[in-house]
CHARMM-style PDB file with segment names, atoms N, HN, CA, C and O in Angstrom:
ATOM      1  N   MET     1      78.548 -22.237   6.885  1.00  0.00      PROA
ATOM      2  CA  MET     1      78.522 -20.822   6.567  1.00  0.00      PROA
ATOM      3  C   MET     1      77.210 -20.489   5.853  1.00  0.00      PROA
ATOM      4  O   MET     1      76.756 -21.239   4.989  1.00  0.00      PROA
ATOM      5  N   GLN     2      76.612 -19.363   6.223  1.00  0.00      PROA
ATOM      6  HN  GLN     2      76.981 -18.754   6.925  1.00  0.00      PROA
ATOM      7  CA  GLN     2      75.350 -18.964   5.602  1.00  0.00      PROA
ATOM      8  C   GLN     2      75.608 -17.961   4.482  1.00  0.00      PROA
ATOM      9  O   GLN     2      76.508 -17.125   4.562  1.00  0.00      PROA
ATOM     10  N   GLN     3      74.802 -18.068   3.451  1.00  0.00      PROA
ATOM     11  HN  GLN     3      74.071 -18.747   3.386  1.00  0.00      PROA
ATOM     12  CA  GLN     3      74.895 -17.165   2.312  1.00  0.00      PROA
ATOM     13  C   GLN     3      73.511 -16.590   2.046  1.00  0.00      PROA
ATOM     14  O   GLN     3      72.504 -17.285   2.182  1.00  0.00      PROA
ATOM     15  N   ILE     4      73.467 -15.315   1.667  1.00  0.00      PROA
ATOM     16  HN  ILE     4      74.285 -14.750   1.557  1.00  0.00      PROA
ATOM     17  CA  ILE     4      72.189 -14.677   1.353  1.00  0.00      PROA
ATOM     18  C   ILE     4      71.774 -15.059  -0.063  1.00  0.00      PROA
ATOM     19  O   ILE     4      72.532 -14.874  -1.015  1.00  0.00      PROA
ATOM     20  N   GLN     5      70.578 -15.586  -0.187  1.00  0.00      PROA
ATOM     21  HN  GLN     5      69.963 -15.736   0.587  1.00  0.00      PROA
ATOM     22  CA  GLN     5      69.993 -15.958  -1.471  1.00  0.00      PROA
ATOM     23  C   GLN     5      68.818 -15.022  -1.746  1.00  0.00      PROA
ATOM     24  O   GLN     5      68.350 -14.327  -0.845  1.00  0.00      PROA
ATOM     25  N   ASN     6      68.347 -15.007  -2.988  1.00  0.00      PROA
ATOM     26  HN  ASN     6      68.728 -15.572  -3.720  1.00  0.00      PROA
ATOM     27  CA  ASN     6      67.192 -14.166  -3.295  1.00  0.00      PROA
ATOM     28  C   ASN     6      66.358 -14.773  -4.412  1.00  0.00      PROA
ATOM     29  O   ASN     6      66.814 -15.642  -5.156  1.00  0.00      PROA
ATOM     30  N   GLY     7      65.129 -14.294  -4.509  1.00  0.00      PROA
ATOM     31  HN  GLY     7      64.759 -13.588  -3.905  1.00  0.00      PROA
ATOM     32  CA  GLY     7      64.200 -14.743  -5.543  1.00  0.00      PROA
ATOM     33  C   GLY     7      63.841 -13.624  -6.504  1.00  0.00      PROA
ATOM     34  O   GLY     7      62.748 -13.612  -7.071  1.00  0.00      PROA
ATOM     35  N   ILE     8      64.756 -12.687  -6.686  1.00  0.00      PROA
ATOM     36  HN  ILE     8      65.643 -12.697  -6.225  1.00  0.00      PROA
ATOM     37  CA  ILE     8      64.461 -11.510  -7.504  1.00  0.00      PROA
ATOM     38  C   ILE     8      64.158 -11.872  -8.951  1.00  0.00      PROA
ATOM     39  O   ILE     8      63.207 -11.347  -9.530  1.00  0.00      PROA
ATOM     40  N   LYS     9      64.942 -12.752  -9.539  1.00  0.00      PROA
ATOM     41  HN  LYS     9      65.714 -13.179  -9.069  1.00  0.00      PROA
ATOM     42  CA  LYS     9      64.720 -13.105 -10.943  1.00  0.00      PROA
ATOM     43  C   LYS     9      63.313 -13.664 -11.141  1.00  0.00      PROA
ATOM     44  O   LYS     9      62.616 -13.285 -12.082  1.00  0.00      PROA
ATOM     45  N   GLU    10      62.905 -14.556 -10.259  1.00  0.00      PROA
ATOM     46  HN  GLU    10      63.472 -14.863  -9.494  1.00  0.00      PROA
ATOM     47  CA  GLU    10      61.578 -15.164 -10.375  1.00  0.00      PROA
ATOM     48  C   GLU    10      60.479 -14.117 -10.205  1.00  0.00      PROA
ATOM     49  O   GLU    10      59.504 -14.102 -10.957  1.00  0.00      PROA
ATOM     50  N   LEU    11      60.643 -13.243  -9.212  1.00  0.00      PROA
ATOM     51  HN  LEU    11      61.435 -13.255  -8.601  1.00  0.00      PROA
ATOM     52  CA  LEU    11      59.646 -12.191  -8.989  1.00  0.00      PROA
ATOM     53  C   LEU    11      59.571 -11.254 -10.186  1.00  0.00      PROA
ATOM     54  O   LEU    11      58.483 -10.850 -10.596  1.00  0.00      PROA
ATOM     55  N   ARG    12      60.717 -10.910 -10.741  1.00  0.00      PROA
ATOM     56  HN  ARG    12      61.601 -11.238 -10.408  1.00  0.00      PROA
ATOM     57  CA  ARG    12      60.763 -10.015 -11.902  1.00  0.00      PROA
ATOM     58  C   ARG    12      60.089 -10.667 -13.100  1.00  0.00      PROA
ATOM     59  O   ARG    12      59.265 -10.045 -13.770  1.00  0.00      PROA
ATOM     60  N   GLU    13      60.442 -11.923 -13.369  1.00  0.00      PROA
ATOM     61  HN  GLU    13      61.111 -12.428 -12.824  1.00  0.00      PROA
ATOM     62  CA  GLU    13      59.884 -12.617 -14.531  1.00  0.00      PROA
ATOM     63  C   GLU    13      58.379 -12.836 -14.394  1.00  0.00      PROA
ATOM     64  O   GLU    13      57.655 -12.773 -15.388  1.00  0.00      PROA
ATOM     65  N   GLU    14      57.897 -13.095 -13.171  1.00  0.00      PROA
ATOM     66  HN  GLU    14      58.485 -13.146 -12.364  1.00  0.00      PROA
ATOM     67  CA  GLU    14      56.449 -13.264 -12.948  1.00  0.00      PROA
ATOM     68  C   GLU    14      55.677 -12.022 -13.373  1.00  0.00      PROA
ATOM     69  O   GLU    14      54.523 -12.107 -13.792  1.00  0.00      PROA
ATOM     70  N   ARG    15      56.327 -10.873 -13.260  1.00  0.00      PROA
ATOM     71  HN  ARG    15      57.264 -10.804 -12.919  1.00  0.00      PROA
ATOM     72  CA  ARG    15      55.679  -9.603 -13.591  1.00  0.00      PROA
ATOM     73  C   ARG    15      55.941  -9.174 -15.034  1.00  0.00      PROA
ATOM     74  O   ARG    15      55.406  -8.162 -15.486  1.00  0.00      PROA
ATOM     75  N   GLY    16      56.758  -9.935 -15.754  1.00  0.00      PROA
ATOM     76  HN  GLY    16      57.192 -10.757 -15.387  1.00  0.00      PROA
ATOM     77  CA  GLY    16      57.052  -9.623 -17.144  1.00  0.00      PROA
ATOM     78  C   GLY    16      57.991  -8.438 -17.328  1.00  0.00      PROA
ATOM     79  O   GLY    16      58.000  -7.805 -18.384  1.00  0.00      PROA
ATOM     80  N   TRP    17      58.778  -8.138 -16.301  1.00  0.00      PROA
ATOM     81  HN  TRP    17      58.771  -8.652 -15.443  1.00  0.00      PROA
ATOM     82  CA  TRP    17      59.702  -7.017 -16.367  1.00  0.00      PROA
ATOM     83  C   TRP    17      61.056  -7.460 -16.896  1.00  0.00      PROA
ATOM     84  O   TRP    17      61.487  -8.586 -16.648  1.00  0.00      PROA
ATOM     85  N   THR    18      61.724  -6.578 -17.624  1.00  0.00      PROA
ATOM     86  HN  THR    18      61.373  -5.663 -17.826  1.00  0.00      PROA
ATOM     87  CA  THR    18      63.120  -6.822 -18.003  1.00  0.00      PROA
ATOM     88  C   THR    18      64.008  -6.295 -16.884  1.00  0.00      PROA
ATOM     89  O   THR    18      63.559  -5.550 -16.013  1.00  0.00      PROA
ATOM     90  N   GLN    19      65.268  -6.692 -16.924  1.00  0.00      PROA
ATOM     91  HN  GLN    19      65.632  -7.297 -17.632  1.00  0.00      PROA
ATOM     92  CA  GLN    19      66.222  -6.150 -15.954  1.00  0.00      PROA
ATOM     93  C   GLN    19      66.322  -4.632 -16.115  1.00  0.00      PROA
ATOM     94  O   GLN    19      66.439  -3.906 -15.128  1.00  0.00      PROA
ATOM     95  N   ALA    20      66.275  -4.160 -17.357  1.00  0.00      PROA
ATOM     96  HN  ALA    20      66.179  -4.750 -18.158  1.00  0.00      PROA
ATOM     97  CA  ALA    20      66.367  -2.724 -17.610  1.00  0.00      PROA
ATOM     98  C   ALA    20      65.169  -1.974 -17.037  1.00  0.00      PROA
ATOM     99  O   ALA    20      65.336  -0.898 -16.464  1.00  0.00      PROA
ATOM    100  N   ASN    21      63.950  -2.529 -17.185  1.00  0.00      PROA
ATOM    101  HN  ASN    21      63.814  -3.403 -17.651  1.00  0.00      PROA
ATOM    102  CA  ASN    21      62.744  -1.912 -16.610  1.00  0.00      PROA
ATOM    103  C   ASN    21      62.882  -1.778 -15.099  1.00  0.00      PROA
ATOM    104  O   ASN    21      62.618  -0.724 -14.521  1.00  0.00      PROA
ATOM    105  N   MET    22      63.300  -2.869 -14.482  1.00  0.00      PROA
ATOM    106  HN  MET    22      63.514  -3.726 -14.952  1.00  0.00      PROA
ATOM    107  CA  MET    22      63.417  -2.897 -13.043  1.00  0.00      PROA
ATOM    108  C   MET    22      64.505  -1.935 -12.559  1.00  0.00      PROA
ATOM    109  O   MET    22      64.320  -1.223 -11.572  1.00  0.00      PROA
ATOM    110  N   ALA    23      65.623  -1.921 -13.254  1.00  0.00      PROA
ATOM    111  HN  ALA    23      65.774  -2.499 -14.056  1.00  0.00      PROA
ATOM    112  CA  ALA    23      66.722  -1.026 -12.889  1.00  0.00      PROA
ATOM    113  C   ALA    23      66.278   0.425 -12.947  1.00  0.00      PROA
ATOM    114  O   ALA    23      66.599   1.209 -12.054  1.00  0.00      PROA
ATOM    115  N   ALA    24      65.542   0.787 -13.989  1.00  0.00      PROA
ATOM    116  HN  ALA    24      65.281   0.150 -14.714  1.00  0.00      PROA
ATOM    117  CA  ALA    24      65.055   2.165 -14.134  1.00  0.00      PROA
ATOM    118  C   ALA    24      64.114   2.528 -12.993  1.00  0.00      PROA
ATOM    119  O   ALA    24      64.177   3.639 -12.468  1.00  0.00      PROA
ATOM    120  N   ALA    25      63.243   1.601 -12.607  1.00  0.00      PROA
ATOM    121  HN  ALA    25      63.192   0.698 -13.034  1.00  0.00      PROA
ATOM    122  CA  ALA    25      62.295   1.854 -11.526  1.00  0.00      PROA
ATOM    123  C   ALA    25      62.999   2.064 -10.184  1.00  0.00      PROA
ATOM    124  O   ALA    25      62.508   2.789  -9.320  1.00  0.00      PROA
ATOM    125  N   LEU    26      64.157   1.417 -10.026  1.00  0.00      PROA
ATOM    126  HN  LEU    26      64.556   0.827 -10.728  1.00  0.00      PROA
ATOM    127  CA  LEU    26      64.900   1.486  -8.765  1.00  0.00      PROA
ATOM    128  C   LEU    26      66.011   2.534  -8.778  1.00  0.00      PROA
ATOM    129  O   LEU    26      66.562   2.865  -7.729  1.00  0.00      PROA
ATOM    130  N   GLY    27      66.340   3.055  -9.953  1.00  0.00      PROA
ATOM    131  HN  GLY    27      65.892   2.786 -10.806  1.00  0.00      PROA
ATOM    132  CA  GLY    27      67.415   4.034 -10.048  1.00  0.00      PROA
ATOM    133  C   GLY    27      68.798   3.430  -9.947  1.00  0.00      PROA
ATOM    134  O   GLY    27      69.725   4.059  -9.437  1.00  0.00      PROA
ATOM    135  N   VAL    28      68.937   2.187 -10.442  1.00  0.00      PROA
ATOM    136  HN  VAL    28      68.184   1.676 -10.856  1.00  0.00      PROA
ATOM    137  CA  VAL    28      70.241   1.506 -10.469  1.00  0.00      PROA
ATOM    138  C   VAL    28      70.516   1.032 -11.893  1.00  0.00      PROA
ATOM    139  O   VAL    28      69.665   1.173 -12.772  1.00  0.00      PROA
ATOM    140  N   SER    29      71.694   0.475 -12.121  1.00  0.00      PROA
ATOM    141  HN  SER    29      72.385   0.361 -11.407  1.00  0.00      PROA
ATOM    142  CA  SER    29      72.031  -0.017 -13.454  1.00  0.00      PROA
ATOM    143  C   SER    29      71.468  -1.418 -13.683  1.00  0.00      PROA
ATOM    144  O   SER    29      71.192  -2.151 -12.734  1.00  0.00      PROA
ATOM    145  N   ARG    30      71.301  -1.777 -14.950  1.00  0.00      PROA
ATOM    146  HN  ARG    30      71.525  -1.181 -15.722  1.00  0.00      PROA
ATOM    147  CA  ARG    30      70.859  -3.128 -15.292  1.00  0.00      PROA
ATOM    148  C   ARG    30      71.881  -4.142 -14.794  1.00  0.00      PROA
ATOM    149  O   ARG    30      71.519  -5.244 -14.381  1.00  0.00      PROA
ATOM    150  N   GLN    31      73.164  -3.769 -14.835  1.00  0.00      PROA
ATOM    151  HN  GLN    31      73.458  -2.874 -15.171  1.00  0.00      PROA
ATOM    152  CA  GLN    31      74.220  -4.665 -14.370  1.00  0.00      PROA
ATOM    153  C   GLN    31      74.080  -4.964 -12.875  1.00  0.00      PROA
ATOM    154  O   GLN    31      74.399  -6.064 -12.423  1.00  0.00      PROA
ATOM    155  N   SER    32      73.603  -3.984 -12.121  1.00  0.00      PROA
ATOM    156  HN  SER    32      73.343  -3.091 -12.489  1.00  0.00      PROA
ATOM    157  CA  SER    32      73.369  -4.212 -10.689  1.00  0.00      PROA
ATOM    158  C   SER    32      72.281  -5.259 -10.480  1.00  0.00      PROA
ATOM    159  O   SER    32      72.415  -6.148  -9.639  1.00  0.00      PROA
ATOM    160  N   ILE    33      71.202  -5.148 -11.253  1.00  0.00      PROA
ATOM    161  HN  ILE    33      71.092  -4.426 -11.936  1.00  0.00      PROA
ATOM    162  CA  ILE    33      70.124  -6.134 -11.142  1.00  0.00      PROA
ATOM    163  C   ILE    33      70.640  -7.519 -11.514  1.00  0.00      PROA
ATOM    164  O   ILE    33      70.336  -8.501 -10.836  1.00  0.00      PROA
ATOM    165  N   ASN    34      71.415  -7.599 -12.582  1.00  0.00      PROA
ATOM    166  HN  ASN    34      71.662  -6.802 -13.133  1.00  0.00      PROA
ATOM    167  CA  ASN    34      71.984  -8.870 -13.007  1.00  0.00      PROA
ATOM    168  C   ASN    34      72.869  -9.466 -11.913  1.00  0.00      PROA
ATOM    169  O   ASN    34      72.790 -10.663 -11.636  1.00  0.00      PROA
ATOM    170  N   SER    35      73.704  -8.644 -11.295  1.00  0.00      PROA
ATOM    171  HN  SER    35      73.768  -7.672 -11.520  1.00  0.00      PROA
ATOM    172  CA  SER    35      74.599  -9.130 -10.238  1.00  0.00      PROA
ATOM    173  C   SER    35      73.826  -9.614  -9.017  1.00  0.00      PROA
ATOM    174  O   SER    35      74.197 -10.612  -8.399  1.00  0.00      PROA
ATOM    175  N   ILE    36      72.752  -8.908  -8.668  1.00  0.00      PROA
ATOM    176  HN  ILE    36      72.451  -8.097  -9.169  1.00  0.00      PROA
ATOM    177  CA  ILE    36      71.935  -9.336  -7.532  1.00  0.00      PROA
ATOM    178  C   ILE    36      71.265 -10.672  -7.853  1.00  0.00      PROA
ATOM    179  O   ILE    36      71.275 -11.586  -7.028  1.00  0.00      PROA
ATOM    180  N   GLU    37      70.686 -10.787  -9.044  1.00  0.00      PROA
ATOM    181  HN  GLU    37      70.678 -10.045  -9.714  1.00  0.00      PROA
ATOM    182  CA  GLU    37      70.002 -12.030  -9.433  1.00  0.00      PROA
ATOM    183  C   GLU    37      70.952 -13.218  -9.430  1.00  0.00      PROA
ATOM    184  O   GLU    37      70.540 -14.336  -9.122  1.00  0.00      PROA
ATOM    185  N   ARG    38      72.203 -12.995  -9.765  1.00  0.00      PROA
ATOM    186  HN  ARG    38      72.538 -12.086 -10.016  1.00  0.00      PROA
ATOM    187  CA  ARG    38      73.189 -14.085  -9.825  1.00  0.00      PROA
ATOM    188  C   ARG    38      73.906 -14.301  -8.495  1.00  0.00      PROA
ATOM    189  O   ARG    38      74.884 -15.044  -8.423  1.00  0.00      PROA
ATOM    190  N   ASN    39      73.413 -13.646  -7.444  1.00  0.00      PROA
ATOM    191  HN  ASN    39      72.618 -13.042  -7.502  1.00  0.00      PROA
ATOM    192  CA  ASN    39      73.991 -13.752  -6.097  1.00  0.00      PROA
ATOM    193  C   ASN    39      75.468 -13.356  -6.061  1.00  0.00      PROA
ATOM    194  O   ASN    39      76.248 -13.906  -5.284  1.00  0.00      PROA
ATOM    195  N   ARG    40      75.836 -12.408  -6.899  1.00  0.00      PROA
ATOM    196  HN  ARG    40      75.202 -11.961  -7.530  1.00  0.00      PROA
ATOM    197  CA  ARG    40      77.216 -11.889  -6.898  1.00  0.00      PROA
ATOM    198  C   ARG    40      77.313 -10.581  -6.132  1.00  0.00      PROA
ATOM    199  O   ARG    40      78.407 -10.104  -5.832  1.00  0.00      PROA
ATOM    200  N   TYR    41      76.151 -10.003  -5.816  1.00  0.00      PROA
ATOM    201  HN  TYR    41      75.262 -10.390  -6.059  1.00  0.00      PROA
ATOM    202  CA  TYR    41      76.105  -8.728  -5.089  1.00  0.00      PROA
ATOM    203  C   TYR    41      74.904  -8.752  -4.164  1.00  0.00      PROA
ATOM    204  O   TYR    41      73.795  -9.091  -4.577  1.00  0.00      PROA
ATOM    205  N   VAL    42      75.133  -8.391  -2.911  1.00  0.00      PROA
ATOM    206  HN  VAL    42      76.034  -8.116  -2.575  1.00  0.00      PROA
ATOM    207  CA  VAL    42      74.047  -8.292  -1.933  1.00  0.00      PROA
ATOM    208  C   VAL    42      73.765  -6.803  -1.743  1.00  0.00      PROA
ATOM    209  O   VAL    42      74.642  -6.061  -1.301  1.00  0.00      PROA
ATOM    210  N   PRO    43      72.560  -6.363  -2.071  1.00  0.00      PROA
ATOM    211  CA  PRO    43      72.257  -4.936  -1.959  1.00  0.00      PROA
ATOM    212  C   PRO    43      72.231  -4.472  -0.512  1.00  0.00      PROA
ATOM    213  O   PRO    43      72.013  -5.255   0.412  1.00  0.00      PROA
ATOM    214  N   GLY    44      72.459  -3.184  -0.346  1.00  0.00      PROA
ATOM    215  HN  GLY    44      72.636  -2.548  -1.098  1.00  0.00      PROA
ATOM    216  CA  GLY    44      72.360  -2.584   0.970  1.00  0.00      PROA
ATOM    217  C   GLY    44      70.916  -2.495   1.418  1.00  0.00      PROA
ATOM    218  O   GLY    44      69.998  -2.835   0.671  1.00  0.00      PROA
ATOM    219  N   LEU    45      70.727  -2.038   2.633  1.00  0.00      PROA
ATOM    220  HN  LEU    45      71.473  -1.762   3.240  1.00  0.00      PROA
ATOM    221  CA  LEU    45      69.398  -1.980   3.224  1.00  0.00      PROA
ATOM    222  C   LEU    45      68.451  -1.097   2.422  1.00  0.00      PROA
ATOM    223  O   LEU    45      67.300  -1.475   2.201  1.00  0.00      PROA
ATOM    224  N   GLU    46      68.912   0.071   1.983  1.00  0.00      PROA
ATOM    225  HN  GLU    46      69.846   0.378   2.162  1.00  0.00      PROA
ATOM    226  CA  GLU    46      68.030   0.982   1.251  1.00  0.00      PROA
ATOM    227  C   GLU    46      67.494   0.331  -0.025  1.00  0.00      PROA
ATOM    228  O   GLU    46      66.296   0.398  -0.301  1.00  0.00      PROA
ATOM    229  N   LEU    47      68.378  -0.300  -0.804  1.00  0.00      PROA
ATOM    230  HN  LEU    47      69.351  -0.355  -0.581  1.00  0.00      PROA
ATOM    231  CA  LEU    47      67.941  -0.956  -2.039  1.00  0.00      PROA
ATOM    232  C   LEU    47      67.062  -2.164  -1.734  1.00  0.00      PROA
ATOM    233  O   LEU    47      66.098  -2.422  -2.454  1.00  0.00      PROA
ATOM    234  N   ALA    48      67.380  -2.905  -0.680  1.00  0.00      PROA
ATOM    235  HN  ALA    48      68.163  -2.696  -0.095  1.00  0.00      PROA
ATOM    236  CA  ALA    48      66.544  -4.047  -0.296  1.00  0.00      PROA
ATOM    237  C   ALA    48      65.129  -3.587   0.045  1.00  0.00      PROA
ATOM    238  O   ALA    48      64.153  -4.236  -0.332  1.00  0.00      PROA
ATOM    239  N   LEU    49      65.020  -2.468   0.759  1.00  0.00      PROA
ATOM    240  HN  LEU    49      65.812  -1.941   1.066  1.00  0.00      PROA
ATOM    241  CA  LEU    49      63.698  -1.943   1.104  1.00  0.00      PROA
ATOM    242  C   LEU    49      62.959  -1.446  -0.139  1.00  0.00      PROA
ATOM    243  O   LEU    49      61.745  -1.620  -0.250  1.00  0.00      PROA
ATOM    244  N   LYS    50      63.680  -0.833  -1.070  1.00  0.00      PROA
ATOM    245  HN  LYS    50      64.666  -0.691  -0.980  1.00  0.00      PROA
ATOM    246  CA  LYS    50      63.064  -0.399  -2.328  1.00  0.00      PROA
ATOM    247  C   LYS    50      62.550  -1.603  -3.118  1.00  0.00      PROA
ATOM    248  O   LYS    50      61.493  -1.540  -3.744  1.00  0.00      PROA
ATOM    249  N   LEU    51      63.310  -2.699  -3.081  1.00  0.00      PROA
ATOM    250  HN  LEU    51      64.169  -2.751  -2.572  1.00  0.00      PROA
ATOM    251  CA  LEU    51      62.865  -3.919  -3.759  1.00  0.00      PROA
ATOM    252  C   LEU    51      61.579  -4.435  -3.127  1.00  0.00      PROA
ATOM    253  O   LEU    51      60.670  -4.865  -3.836  1.00  0.00      PROA
ATOM    254  N   GLY    52      61.495  -4.396  -1.809  1.00  0.00      PROA
ATOM    255  HN  GLY    52      62.233  -4.047  -1.232  1.00  0.00      PROA
ATOM    256  CA  GLY    52      60.281  -4.806  -1.117  1.00  0.00      PROA
ATOM    257  C   GLY    52      59.092  -3.966  -1.537  1.00  0.00      PROA
ATOM    258  O   GLY    52      57.999  -4.491  -1.750  1.00  0.00      PROA
ATOM    259  N   GLN    53      59.303  -2.652  -1.658  1.00  0.00      PROA
ATOM    260  HN  GLN    53      60.191  -2.226  -1.485  1.00  0.00      PROA
ATOM    261  CA  GLN    53      58.225  -1.766  -2.096  1.00  0.00      PROA
ATOM    262  C   GLN    53      57.835  -2.058  -3.541  1.00  0.00      PROA
ATOM    263  O   GLN    53      56.650  -2.107  -3.873  1.00  0.00      PROA
ATOM    264  N   LEU    54      58.831  -2.249  -4.392  1.00  0.00      PROA
ATOM    265  HN  LEU    54      59.793  -2.209  -4.122  1.00  0.00      PROA
ATOM    266  CA  LEU    54      58.572  -2.505  -5.808  1.00  0.00      PROA
ATOM    267  C   LEU    54      57.761  -3.789  -6.000  1.00  0.00      PROA
ATOM    268  O   LEU    54      56.809  -3.818  -6.780  1.00  0.00      PROA
ATOM    269  N   PHE    55      58.145  -4.850  -5.283  1.00  0.00      PROA
ATOM    270  HN  PHE    55      58.918  -4.826  -4.649  1.00  0.00      PROA
ATOM    271  CA  PHE    55      57.454  -6.132  -5.403  1.00  0.00      PROA
ATOM    272  C   PHE    55      56.242  -6.242  -4.484  1.00  0.00      PROA
ATOM    273  O   PHE    55      55.504  -7.226  -4.534  1.00  0.00      PROA
ATOM    274  N   GLU    56      56.040  -5.224  -3.642  1.00  0.00      PROA
ATOM    275  HN  GLU    56      56.639  -4.425  -3.602  1.00  0.00      PROA
ATOM    276  CA  GLU    56      54.923  -5.211  -2.694  1.00  0.00      PROA
ATOM    277  C   GLU    56      54.906  -6.460  -1.825  1.00  0.00      PROA
ATOM    278  O   GLU    56      53.876  -7.114  -1.659  1.00  0.00      PROA
ATOM    279  N   CYS    57      56.084  -6.772  -1.272  1.00  0.00      PROA
ATOM    280  HN  CYS    57      56.921  -6.241  -1.407  1.00  0.00      PROA
ATOM    281  CA  CYS    57      56.178  -7.903  -0.351  1.00  0.00      PROA
ATOM    282  C   CYS    57      57.304  -7.645   0.655  1.00  0.00      PROA
ATOM    283  O   CYS    57      58.186  -6.824   0.406  1.00  0.00      PROA
ATOM    284  N   PRO    58      57.270  -8.346   1.790  1.00  0.00      PROA
ATOM    285  CA  PRO    58      58.312  -8.160   2.800  1.00  0.00      PROA
ATOM    286  C   PRO    58      59.695  -8.555   2.263  1.00  0.00      PROA
ATOM    287  O   PRO    58      59.829  -9.467   1.448  1.00  0.00      PROA
ATOM    288  N   VAL    59      60.698  -7.850   2.740  1.00  0.00      PROA
ATOM    289  HN  VAL    59      60.589  -7.109   3.403  1.00  0.00      PROA
ATOM    290  CA  VAL    59      62.068  -8.101   2.296  1.00  0.00      PROA
ATOM    291  C   VAL    59      62.494  -9.541   2.578  1.00  0.00      PROA
ATOM    292  O   VAL    59      63.248 -10.126   1.800  1.00  0.00      PROA
ATOM    293  N   ASP    60      62.016 -10.120   3.693  1.00  0.00      PROA
ATOM    294  HN  ASP    60      61.404  -9.645   4.325  1.00  0.00      PROA
ATOM    295  CA  ASP    60      62.435 -11.491   4.010  1.00  0.00      PROA
ATOM    296  C   ASP    60      61.761 -12.537   3.111  1.00  0.00      PROA
ATOM    297  O   ASP    60      62.071 -13.724   3.212  1.00  0.00      PROA
ATOM    298  N   GLU    61      60.852 -12.114   2.242  1.00  0.00      PROA
ATOM    299  HN  GLU    61      60.600 -11.150   2.160  1.00  0.00      PROA
ATOM    300  CA  GLU    61      60.328 -13.018   1.219  1.00  0.00      PROA
ATOM    301  C   GLU    61      61.149 -12.916  -0.068  1.00  0.00      PROA
ATOM    302  O   GLU    61      61.036 -13.766  -0.951  1.00  0.00      PROA
ATOM    303  N   ILE    62      61.971 -11.875  -0.167  1.00  0.00      PROA
ATOM    304  HN  ILE    62      62.062 -11.185   0.551  1.00  0.00      PROA
ATOM    305  CA  ILE    62      62.835 -11.678  -1.325  1.00  0.00      PROA
ATOM    306  C   ILE    62      64.217 -12.251  -1.060  1.00  0.00      PROA
ATOM    307  O   ILE    62      64.818 -12.876  -1.934  1.00  0.00      PROA
ATOM    308  N   PHE    63      64.717 -12.036   0.152  1.00  0.00      PROA
ATOM    309  HN  PHE    63      64.228 -11.529   0.862  1.00  0.00      PROA
ATOM    310  CA  PHE    63      66.050 -12.497   0.559  1.00  0.00      PROA
ATOM    311  C   PHE    63      65.933 -13.451   1.732  1.00  0.00      PROA
ATOM    312  O   PHE    63      65.056 -13.291   2.582  1.00  0.00      PROA
ATOM    313  N   TRP    64      66.808 -14.437   1.783  1.00  0.00      PROA
ATOM    314  HN  TRP    64      67.520 -14.566   1.092  1.00  0.00      PROA
ATOM    315  CA  TRP    64      66.836 -15.378   2.897  1.00  0.00      PROA
ATOM    316  C   TRP    64      68.246 -15.927   3.059  1.00  0.00      PROA
ATOM    317  O   TRP    64      69.057 -15.885   2.134  1.00  0.00      PROA
ATOM    318  N   LEU    65      68.523 -16.444   4.260  1.00  0.00      PROA
ATOM    319  HN  LEU    65      67.864 -16.478   5.011  1.00  0.00      PROA
ATOM    320  CA  LEU    65      69.806 -17.068   4.540  1.00  0.00      PROA
ATOM    321  C   LEU    65      69.739 -18.540   4.190  1.00  0.00      PROA
ATOM    322  O   LEU    65      68.769 -19.231   4.503  1.00  0.00      PROA
ATOM    323  N   ASP    66      70.788 -19.004   3.534  1.00  0.00      PROA
ATOM    324  HN  ASP    66      71.576 -18.443   3.279  1.00  0.00      PROA
ATOM    325  CA  ASP    66      70.841 -20.396   3.098  1.00  0.00      PROA
ATOM    326  C   ASP    66      72.156 -20.988   3.576  1.00  0.00      PROA
ATOM    327  O   ASP    66      73.213 -20.370   3.445  1.00  0.00      PROA
ATOM    328  N   GLU    67      72.082 -22.191   4.131  1.00  0.00      PROA
ATOM    329  HN  GLU    67      71.224 -22.693   4.237  1.00  0.00      PROA
ATOM    330  CA  GLU    67      73.296 -22.881   4.556  1.00  0.00      PROA
ATOM    331  C   GLU    67      74.101 -23.302   3.338  1.00  0.00      PROA
ATOM    332  O   GLU    67      73.556 -23.850   2.380  1.00  0.00      PROA
ATOM    333  N   LYS    68      75.398 -23.042   3.382  1.00  0.00      PROA
ATOM    334  HN  LYS    68      75.841 -22.596   4.160  1.00  0.00      PROA
ATOM    335  CA  LYS    68      76.280 -23.458   2.278  1.00  0.00      PROA
ATOM    336  C   LYS    68      77.348 -24.356   2.863  1.00  0.00      PROA
ATOM    337  O   LYS    68      77.986 -24.009   3.856  1.00  0.00      PROA
ATOM    338  N   SER    69      77.543 -25.511   2.247  1.00  0.00      PROA
ATOM    339  HN  SER    69      77.024 -25.793   1.440  1.00  0.00      PROA
ATOM    340  CA  SER    69      78.534 -26.457   2.766  1.00  0.00      PROA
ATOM    341  C   SER    69      79.926 -26.032   2.436  1.00  0.00      PROA
ATOM    342  OT1 SER    69      80.883 -26.716   2.798  1.00  0.00      PROA
TER     343      SER     69
END
C-alpha cells in the first residue's frame, strides 16, 4: 500500500519559518500545518499548489508516494 509523504517540516525549517508564520501565509490554521507535517492530513489540490508556490518548487518535490508494508 502506498502512502503520501511530505517534506514540509524540513522545507519550513530551512527557511526559519514557524508553523504559525506558514499557516498565516497560506490562510490555514497552525494545527493544519502540524497535521500535514505529521502525515495525519493530506491537503487538497488547492493547498498543495499553494504550498508549491510558497516554497517555490514543484509539488512533487514536496509530496511523494512511499511504499508502506
